[in-house]
N, C-alpha and C positions, 0 to 999 in steps of 0.2 A: 503493500500499498505505499503510493507518495504521499506525501506530507509536507505542508510547507509554510503552518503557522499554528498556534493554538487554538484557533477558532471551530466551533464545530460543523462547521461546513469546508474546512480547510484542507484536507485529503481526498483523495479517489474515490474512494467508498462513499462519500458521504455527496461528493459531485454526482455521482451514478445514479446514488438514491434522489437526490434534487432532480436529475433528469427522467427519472423513473416517473416521477411525481406529475411532473411537466407533459408526459407524452400520454398522461390518459385524461380521462373525461372529472372533472369536478366529482361526479359521484364517485368515483375509485379511489380518488386521495385518500379520503379516509383509512381504506381499507388497507390503501399501501405504508401508508404509516403504522395502522397497526401489525401488519403483517414484520414489516422490521422491528416493531417491541416485542413482540412475540418470540422473533429467533433469535434475540437477545437473552429472553428467558428463558428459551430453550422448550418449547412447547411443542414445536415441530410442525408447527404450521403453514398454510399454504401462504405463498405470497399473494399479492394485490391484483398481480399481474394475469394469476390461475397458473402458476406454474410451481413446482417442488421447490421449496427451501430448506436451506440447512437449520437442524434442529438446533442451531446456536450452542451447542456442544461440544464442539471443537471437535466433532467424529466421533468420540467416544461413548453416547449415548447414555452417558452418566455422570453429565453435567460437569464435565472436564474444564481444560483452559477455554476460552472463548475465544474462539476465530477475530482477528483485528479487523477486518470489515466486516464482520457481523456488527460487530461493537462500535466501530465506529457511524454505521450506516443509524444504531439505533441511537447512539446519542445524536446524531441531526433529526432522529423523530423527537426525541425528547424534547430538541430545543425549537421544534416548531409545536410542542404541545403546550410548553412551561412560554411562550410567547401570548399563550391566550392565556394564561391563567392573570386576575385579577392582579398587577402590580410583576408581570413576567418582565422576563429579559426580554427586547426584541430581538429575532431571529433576522437580522438583517445581515445579509452577506453578499458580494458579487457572485458567488458559488452556490450560494442557494435557491431554491426554487423562484423560478421565475413569473410564473404563473399563480393566481390565487388559490387560496386554501377555503375552505369549507371549515364553519364553524366547526370543530372539533368536540366529539364527544368526551363529557367530564371523565366517564371512567377511564377514557386513554390516561390520564393524569397519574392513577394510581398504576397502571403498565408500566411509564414510564420512568416512575421509582422505581418498577423494581430492575426492568432494562438497566436503569445508574448503576443500583447495586452491583449486579451483575460483572457491567463495563468497569467499576472498581475494585474489586477484589484483587487479591493477587494473584497471578495465572492470568489473566486478562490481557489477551497480547498488549491490546491499546494501552491501558492502564500502565504496563509494564515498558511499553517502550517510553512512555512518557517518565516514567520514574529514572529512568537511563540518561534522558535526554536535559530531563527539568527538574529532579529531586521529588520529592515528596510533597511539598510545599509550591508547586510551580506553577506559572498559569494556564496550563490545563486544567488541574486538580480547583484551581476556585471558578475555573467556570461551570465544570459540574456540581461545584457547592453552588453556586448562584442557580443554577438548574433545580437541583434538589431543594433550597428554599423555595424557589417559586411554589413548584408541584408540590412540599409538603404543606404549606400555608393552602393554599387550594385546597386539601384533601381536607384538612382537620376540620373534625367537628362534624363532618357527612359522615351519617349511618353507614356502615359497615364498608366505607373507606379500607383499603389497603394501607397500610403505614410498613414503609420499608425503615430497614435496619441502620444509620450512616455508617460508615466504615466497610459495610459489608460487600 
């Protein structure tokens, strides 16, 4: 995966994810965002375009290390979800989707938190790459924390909301 900066869309996998969003109808965009999050969580769901997806388990079927491209696409998807939360950080990037997104369902907020949990654990290719390049407290980690804050604030107090555990 080519990476050129710490932004949520500043890598090849996120650019490909954005292009996938731009190539489908507005009605299909929600499912592509959902599929990117589910792949990272490891549910084995189909992608929003109807093709098979990686289960997000790094290929071992047991929740192993998260593939870098799956993780990077999940971060981009989480950024789009967080941008629609009250007070969420804008998902503005020259590399992000050009076409508008529909209002994303609130239940994607909990999925985005779970996906960020999976991306943030030791062994995740994306996280480990950033730890080597930027340390444990670099700009990429701060960006993930900003997404997590917005998503957590938006899900707190809602009955049945899935709460992610920070640092996992």
